[in-house]
C-alpha positions in Angstrom: -72.7 25.9 -6.2 -70.4 23.0 -7.3 -69.5 20.1 -5.3 -65.9 19.0 -5.2 -62.9 18.0 -3.2 -59.3 17.1 -3.5 -56.3 15.9 -1.5 -54.8 18.0 1.2 -51.8 19.8 -0.4 -48.5 20.9 1.0 -46.5 23.6 -0.7 -43.6 22.2 -2.7 -40.4 24.0 -3.6 -40.5 25.7 -6.9 -39.3 23.6 -9.8 -35.7 24.2 -10.9 -35.5 25.3 -14.6 -33.6 23.0 -16.9 -30.9 25.6 -17.6 -30.2 25.8 -13.9 -30.0 22.0 -13.5 -27.0 21.8 -15.8 -28.8 19.5 -18.3 -27.9 21.7 -21.2 -24.2 21.6 -20.5 -22.0 19.4 -22.6 -19.8 18.5 -19.7 -21.2 18.5 -16.2 -19.5 20.3 -13.3 -18.7 17.1 -11.4 -17.3 15.5 -14.6 -15.0 18.5 -15.0 -13.8 18.1 -11.5 -13.1 14.4 -11.8 -11.2 14.9 -15.1 -9.2 17.7 -13.5 -8.2 15.5 -10.5 -7.4 12.4 -12.6 -5.6 14.0 -15.6 -3.6 16.9 -14.2 -0.8 15.0 -12.4 -0.3 12.5 -15.3 -0.1 15.4 -17.7 2.5 17.1 -15.6 4.6 14.0 -15.3 4.4 13.0 -19.0 5.2 16.6 -20.1 8.3 16.7 -17.8 9.5 13.2 -18.9 9.2 14.1 -22.6 10.9 17.4 -22.0 13.7 15.7 -20.0 14.5 13.1 -22.6 14.6 15.7 -25.4 16.7 17.9 -23.3 19.2 15.2 -22.4 19.5 14.1 -26.0 20.0 17.7 -27.0 22.8 18.2 -24.5 24.6 15.0 -25.5 24.2 15.8 -29.2 25.7 19.3 -28.5 28.5 17.7 -26.5 29.3 15.3 -29.3 29.2 18.0 -31.9 31.4 20.3 -29.8 33.9 17.5 -29.2 33.9 16.6 -32.9 34.8 20.2 -33.8 37.6 20.2 -31.2 38.9 16.9 -32.6 38.9 18.3 -36.1 40.8 21.4 -34.9 43.4 19.1 -33.3 43.6 16.9 -36.4 44.1 20.0 -38.6 46.8 21.3 -36.2 48.6 18.0 -36.2 48.4 17.7 -40.0 49.8 21.2 -40.5 52.6 21.2 -37.9 53.6 17.5 -37.3 53.6 16.2 -40.9 56.3 16.4 -43.5 56.0 15.9 -47.3 58.5 13.5 -48.8 58.2 12.2 -52.4 54.6 13.5 -52.5 53.7 11.4 -49.5 52.6 12.9 -46.2 54.4 11.4 -43.2 53.5 11.9 -39.6 56.4 13.1 -37.4 55.8 11.5 -33.9 58.6 13.6 -32.2 56.7 16.8 -33.2 53.2 15.4 -32.7 53.6 14.4 -29.1 54.4 17.8 -27.5 51.9 19.5 -29.9 49.1 17.2 -28.8 49.9 17.9 -25.2 49.9 21.6 -25.7 46.5 21.4 -27.6 44.8 19.6 -24.8 46.2 21.6 -21.9 43.4 24.3 -22.0 40.8 21.5 -21.7 40.8 19.9 -18.3 39.2 16.5 -18.1 40.1 15.8 -21.8 42.4 13.2 -23.1 43.7 13.0 -26.8 45.3 10.1 -28.5 47.0 10.0 -31.9 47.0 6.9 -34.1 49.1 6.4 -37.2 47.8 4.9 -40.4 48.4 1.4 -39.1 46.2 1.9 -36.0 49.1 2.2 -33.5 49.1 4.8 -30.8 52.0 7.2 -31.3 51.0 10.0 -28.9 48.9 10.4 -25.8 48.2 13.8 -24.1 48.5 12.2 -20.7 51.9 10.6 -21.3 55.1 12.6 -21.5 58.8 12.0 -21.0 60.2 12.7 -17.5 63.7 13.4 -16.4 66.2 10.8 -17.6 63.8 9.6 -20.3 61.2 8.1 -17.9 57.6 7.9 -19.0 55.2 9.9 -16.8 51.4 9.4 -17.0 49.5 12.5 -15.7 46.5 11.7 -13.6 43.0 12.9 -14.6 40.8 15.0 -12.3 38.9 12.9 -9.9 35.2 12.3 -10.5 32.8 14.7 -8.9 31.5 13.2 -5.7 27.7 13.7 -5.4 26.5 15.3 -2.2 23.8 13.7 -0.1 21.0 15.7 -1.6 22.3 15.2 -5.2 22.7 11.5 -4.6 19.3 11.1 -3.1 17.6 13.1 -5.9 19.4 10.9 -8.5 18.4 7.7 -6.9 14.8 8.9 -6.3 14.6 10.0 -9.9 15.9 6.7 -11.3 13.3 4.8 -9.1 10.5 7.0 -10.5 11.7 6.3 -14.0 11.8 2.6 -13.3 8.1 2.7 -12.4 7.1 4.6 -15.6 7.5 3.6 -19.2 10.2 5.6 -21.0 8.5 7.7 -23.7 9.9 7.5 -27.3 11.5 10.6 -28.6 11.2 11.3 -32.3 14.4 11.9 -34.2 17.9 10.5 -33.7 18.8 9.9 -30.0 22.3 9.6 -28.5 22.8 6.2 -27.0 24.5 6.0 -23.6 26.3 2.8 -22.6 25.4 2.2 -19.0 26.6 -1.3 -18.6 28.6 -1.9 -15.3 31.8 -2.6 -17.2 31.9 0.4 -19.4 35.5 1.5 -20.1 37.0 4.8 -18.8 39.5 7.1 -20.5 41.6 4.1 -21.6 39.0 3.2 -24.2 40.1 3.3 -27.9 38.6 1.9 -31.0 39.8 -1.6 -31.9 42.2 -0.7 -34.8 45.2 -2.4 -36.2 46.7 -4.0 -39.3 44.5 -7.1 -38.8 41.3 -4.9 -38.8 41.7 -3.3 -42.1 38.0 -2.5 -42.7 37.6 -0.7 -39.3 40.9 1.1 -39.9 39.8 2.2 -43.3 36.6 3.6 -41.9 38.4 5.4 -39.1 40.8 7.0 -41.6 37.8 8.2 -43.6 36.0 9.6 -40.5 33.6 6.7 -40.0 34.1 5.9 -36.3 30.8 6.5 -34.4 30.9 8.6 -31.2 31.0 6.5 -28.0 29.1 7.8 -24.9 29.2 5.7 -21.7 28.8 5.9 -18.0 31.7 4.4 -16.1 31.6 2.6 -12.8 32.8 5.7 -10.9 29.9 7.8 -12.3 31.8 9.7 -15.0 29.9 10.5 -18.2 32.5 10.1 -21.0 32.2 11.1 -24.7 34.8 9.8 -27.3 35.0 10.9 -30.9 37.5 10.1 -33.6 38.5 12.3 -36.5 41.1 11.7 -39.3 44.1 14.0 -39.7 44.6 14.7 -43.4 47.3 16.5 -45.3 47.4 17.0 -49.1 44.3 14.7 -49.4 46.2 12.0 -47.6 45.3 10.5 -44.2 48.2 10.7 -41.9 46.6 9.6 -38.6 43.5 9.5 -36.4 42.8 11.8 -33.4 40.7 10.2 -30.6 39.4 12.7 -28.2 37.7 11.7 -24.9 36.2 14.2 -22.5 34.1 14.0 -19.3 30.7 15.7 -19.9 30.3 17.2 -16.4 28.1 20.0 -17.7 25.7 17.5 -19.1 25.4 15.8 -15.7 25.0 19.1 -14.0 22.2 20.2 -16.3 20.6 16.8 -16.0 20.7 17.1 -12.2 19.0 20.4 -12.4 16.3 18.9 -14.6 15.9 16.0 -12.3 15.4 18.3 -9.4 12.8 20.2 -11.5 11.0 16.9 -12.3 10.9 15.8 -8.7 9.7 19.3 -7.7 6.9 19.1 -10.3 6.1 15.6 -9.1 5.9 16.9 -5.5 3.6 19.7 -6.7 1.5 17.2 -8.7 1.2 15.0 -5.6 0.2 17.9 -3.4 -2.4 19.0 -6.0 -3.7 15.4 -6.2 -4.2 15.2 -2.5 -5.7 18.7 -2.3 -8.1 18.1 -5.2 -9.0 14.7 -3.9 -9.9 16.3 -0.6 -11.9 18.9 -2.5 -13.6 16.1 -4.4 -14.4 14.2 -1.2 -15.8 17.4 0.2 -18.0 18.1 -2.9 -19.1 14.5 -3.5 -18.7 12.2 -0.6 -19.7 14.5 2.2 -22.9 15.8 0.5 -23.8 12.2 -0.4 -23.4 11.1 3.2 -25.4 14.1 4.3 -28.2 13.1 1.9 -28.0 9.5 3.2 -28.4 10.8 6.7 -31.3 13.0 5.6 -33.0 10.0 4.0 -32.5 8.0 7.2 -34.1 10.8 9.1 -37.0 10.9 6.7 -37.4 7.1 7.1 -37.7 7.7 10.9 -40.3 10.3 10.4 -38.1 13.3 11.2 -38.1 14.9 7.7 -41.5 16.6 7.8 -40.0 20.1 8.2 -37.2 19.6 5.6 -34.1 17.6 6.7 -31.9 18.3 3.6 -29.3 20.9 4.5 -30.0 24.2 2.7 -26.3 24.6 1.3 -26.6 21.3 -0.4 -29.9 22.2 -2.1 -28.4 25.5 -3.2 -25.7 23.8 -5.2 -26.0 24.1 -9.0 -24.7 20.7 -10.0 -26.0 17.1 -9.9 -25.8 16.9 -6.1 -28.0 20.0 -5.8 -30.5 18.5 -8.3 -30.6 15.3 -6.3 -31.0 17.2 -3.0 -33.8 19.3 -4.3 -35.6 16.4 -5.8 -35.2 14.3 -2.6 -36.6 17.2 -0.6 -39.5 17.6 -3.1 -40.1 13.9 -2.9 -40.1 13.9 0.9 -42.5 16.9 0.9 -44.8 15.3 -1.5 -44.7 12.1 0.5 -45.6 13.8 3.7 -48.3 15.7 1.8 -49.7 12.3 0.7 -49.5 11.0 4.2 -51.3 14.0 5.5 -53.9 13.7 2.7 -54.5 10.1 3.5 -54.9 10.9 7.2 -57.3 13.7 6.4 -59.1 11.5 3.9 -59.6 8.8 6.5 -60.9 11.4 9.0 -63.3 12.8 6.3 -64.6 9.4 5.4 -65.3 8.6 9.0 -67.1 11.9 9.4 -69.1 11.5 6.2 -70.1 7.9 7.0 -71.0 8.8 10.5 -73.8 11.2 9.5 -75.9 8.6 7.5 -75.1 5.9 10.0 -76.3 8.2 12.9 -79.4 8.9 10.9 -80.1 5.2 10.3 -79.5 4.3 13.9 -81.8 7.0 15.1 -84.5 5.9 12.6 -84.2 2.3 13.7 -84.4 3.3 17.4 -87.5 5.4 16.7 -89.0 2.7 14.6 -88.9 0.3 17.6 -90.9 2.7 19.7 -93.6 4.0 17.4 -96.6 2.0 16.1 -98.1 4.4 13.6 -97.9 2.9 10.1 -97.3 6.3 8.5 -94.4 7.0 10.7 -93.1 3.5 10.0 -93.1 4.3 6.2 -91.4 7.7 6.7 -88.7 6.1 8.9 -88.1 3.2 6.4 -87.8 5.8 3.6 -85.2 7.7 5.7 -83.3 4.4 6.2 -83.5 3.6 2.4 -82.3 7.1 1.4 -79.4 6.9 3.9 -78.5 3.5 2.5 -78.4 4.9 -1.0 -76.4 7.8 0.2 -73.8 5.6 1.9 -73.7 3.3 -1.2 -73.0 6.4 -3.4 -70.5 7.7 -0.9 -68.6 4.4 -0.7 -68.5 4.1 -4.5 -67.1 7.6 -4.9 -64.6 7.0 -2.1 -63.5 3.8 -3.8 -63.3 5.6 -7.2 -61.2 8.4 -5.7 -58.8 6.0 -4.1 -58.3 4.1 -7.4 -57.7 7.2 -9.6 -54.0 7.7 -8.9 -53.2 4.0 -9.1 -55.1 3.6 -12.4 -53.5 6.6 -14.0 -50.0 5.5 -13.0 -50.6 2.2 -14.8 -52.5 3.6 -17.8 -50.6 4.9 -20.9 -51.8 8.3 -22.0 -52.4 8.6 -25.7 -54.1 10.8 -28.3 -57.8 11.2 -27.5 -60.3 13.0 -29.8 -62.4 15.0 -27.4 -64.7 16.8 -29.9 -66.9 13.7 -30.5 -67.0 13.0 -26.7 -68.3 16.6 -25.9 -70.7 16.4 -28.9 -72.1 13.1 -27.6 -72.5 14.3 -24.0 -74.2 17.5 -25.2 -76.5 15.7 -27.6 -77.5 13.1 -24.9 -78.3 15.8 -22.4 -80.4 17.8 -24.9 -82.3 14.7 -26.0 -83.2 13.5 -22.4 -83.6 16.8 -20.5 -86.8 17.8 -18.9 -88.9 20.7 -20.1 -87.3 23.3 -17.7 -83.7 21.8 -17.7 -81.0 24.0 -19.2 -80.0 23.7 -22.8 -76.4 22.6 -23.5 -74.5 24.5 -26.3 -71.2 23.3 -27.8 -68.6 25.5 -29.3 -65.6 23.4 -30.3 -63.4 22.8 -33.4 -64.4 19.6 -35.4 -61.0 18.0 -34.5 -59.4 18.5 -31.1 -56.9 15.9 -29.9 -55.4 15.8 -26.4 -53.2 13.4 -24.6 -55.1 11.4 -21.9 -57.1 8.3 -21.0 -60.5 8.4 -22.7 -62.6 6.7 -20.0 -61.2 9.1 -17.3 -61.7 12.2 -19.5 -65.3 11.2 -20.1 -65.7 11.0 -16.3 -64.3 14.5 -15.9 -66.6 16.0 -18.5 -69.6 14.2 -17.0 -68.8 15.6 -13.6 -68.4 19.1 -14.9 -71.5 19.0 -17.1 -73.6 17.5 -14.3 -72.4 20.1 -11.9 -73.2 22.9 -14.3 -76.7 21.5 -15.0 -77.5 21.2 -11.3 -76.6 24.9 -10.7 -78.2 26.4 -13.7 -81.6 28.1 -13.3 -84.7 26.7 -15.1 -84.5 27.1 -18.9 -80.9 28.3 -18.6 -77.9 27.4 -20.7 -74.7 25.5 -20.3 -71.9 26.4 -22.6 -69.1 24.0 -23.6 -66.2 25.7 -25.3 -62.9 24.3 -26.6 -59.9 25.8 -28.2 -56.2 25.2 -28.7 -53.6 27.7 -27.4 -50.1 26.7 -28.4 -49.4 23.3 -27.1 -52.3 23.4 -24.6 -56.0 22.6 -25.3 -58.5 24.6 -23.1 -61.9 23.1 -22.5 -64.4 25.3 -20.5 -67.8 24.5 -19.0 -69.9 27.5 -18.2 -73.3 27.8 -16.5 -75.8 30.6 -15.7 -75.9 29.7 -12.0 -75.2 31.9 -8.9 -71.4 31.5 -9.3 -68.8 30.6 -6.7 -67.9 32.6 -3.6 -64.5 34.1 -4.2 -63.2 32.5 -1.0 -64.2 29.1 -2.2 -62.6 29.1 -5.7 -59.9 26.7 -4.5 -61.8 25.0 -1.7 -64.4 23.6 -4.0 -61.8 21.0 -5.1 -61.4 19.7 -1.6 -62.8 16.3 -0.8 -66.3 16.2 0.6 -66.8 19.9 -0.1 -70.6 20.1 -0.9 -72.5 23.3 -1.4 -75.7 22.3 -3.3 -78.4 24.4 -5.0 -81.5 25.3 -3.1 -84.2 22.8 -3.3 -82.0 19.8 -3.9 -82.4 17.0 -1.4 -79.6 16.5 1.0 -77.3 13.5 0.3 -77.7 13.5 -3.5 -74.0 14.1 -4.0 -70.9 12.8 -2.1 -68.8 16.0 -2.5 -66.1 14.0 -4.3 -66.9 14.8 -8.0 -64.6 17.9 -8.5 -61.9 16.3 -6.3 -61.9 13.2 -8.5 -61.9 15.5 -11.6 -58.8 17.3 -10.4 -57.0 14.1 -9.6 -57.6 12.9 -13.1 -56.6 16.1 -14.9 -53.5 16.6 -12.8 -52.6 12.9 -13.2 -52.7 13.5 -17.0 -50.3 16.4 -16.7 -53.0 19.1 -16.9 -54.7 21.7 -14.7 -58.3 22.5 -13.7 -59.4 25.8 -12.4 -62.6 27.5 -11.3 -63.6 31.1 -11.8 -66.7 33.3 -12.1 -68.2 34.7 -15.3 -69.1 38.4 -15.0 -71.4 40.7 -16.9 -70.4 44.1 -18.1 -71.5 45.7 -14.9 -69.3 43.3 -12.9 -72.0 41.1 -11.4 -71.6 37.4 -11.4 -73.2 35.7 -14.5 -72.3 32.1 -13.5 -69.4 29.8 -12.9 -66.7 28.6 -15.3 -64.5 25.5 -15.0 -61.5 25.4 -17.3 -59.6 22.2 -18.0 -56.1 22.6 -19.7 -54.5 19.5 -21.2 -51.5 19.0 -23.5 -52.5 18.5 -27.1 -51.9 15.1 -28.6 
């Protein structure tokens, strides 16, 4: 039966497949949450600001276009009804133009019209009429709309928000609004007159630009000028000014919408931030508390909360890896404690034997008994030396493998050399070693340690083989794994001991072998080495056709190089 041992193991959680860890996703779940929290509110605000500026410019452009059309209608009416043709020259008749201009503007409250002659002088004003006795009466305009408390608050809040944010540029022509504190009211008119011939000429040709301004009392006024023409002759200029209350009303509605969207974005930001804190900060704090509990020795039974380990994002991966690390750490602590207890037990036996032999040696005087007792002491000393050496080797394996760099190792020559060496030095009744391996077989590993594994397995097979038996060494490649098997013709392994033989200090030796020839660490060290190189080692029984045990088989699986 083989000798072997291994570290005390504790069951670890099953490995999480890569597809469940989220490593194959282009964007991780946490990154999507962070992007959602950070980008949703700015997108809402930017979209509403762009929409508002475009909408405001569209309303003002429509207002200017409508007012231009109205001014052209007035100009055509004046040209047709208040102009006479004399000597092929069209002349404006002020007496007819004044009442006509008033009648034209009466259906449009909040609108003022002025008529200029070809010299730039005002000859008619829709707000000015003759009263009784020839007095001049100026009709008042409707008072400006007083904003309510909610409207005023929304307007001020909206303007403050816009002051914090950069104004986006809107493509295409935009209507410029004069918002200087001293912007003129209805009394504004273009600076025309005989001394400003170029401006007057442009006005008579329709070249006066619309003027949009915000007055000190909050009115939004739009002024346009259109020439009145009769028989291809300019007879005057119509200046039309109107308060754009509908534009203000629409803008107020949009401002309320913007502020509502801003409030929604703010609520979403707070809610999503709380959600992010719950999904990130709280689990991380829980993991920190679990780590502190592990540091205090309270994590042996699993201190990571199950809901955190069940998550399918990076937090879940971290939690599962932390729990697996803690479980492995406790397993290593338990293994070290068990190893120390086993070492004490294994050293106690030869020390007890030596002490008993020495005490007996003091009492007896027979020279033959002296020789036997001294031989016992010598054998126990050799046994302790071998045991201490194997213990030292076992304790160094993990550290050496963690520092060594695994590389391609050609194992076929190693197996061939070990088999040839055994066959060349074996005694007459020792088993014959037969090799069945491809000429080239490369695995990833550390050559010195692989030689140690093969020597342990071959020595174990030889010791359990019957006289003149055979030891088979077979090797093959299966996919990305190389399988190396060592088979013997011995009594096999009890089914209940197929795993236990890899435990430290397990020793069940062949009949006839003197006690103490093996430390019980050979197979344990072999498993340490193979698993440290990313492989596996297993034990099984060979069986004949009738089901009886034909011997033992040890299989080493290593990644190919």
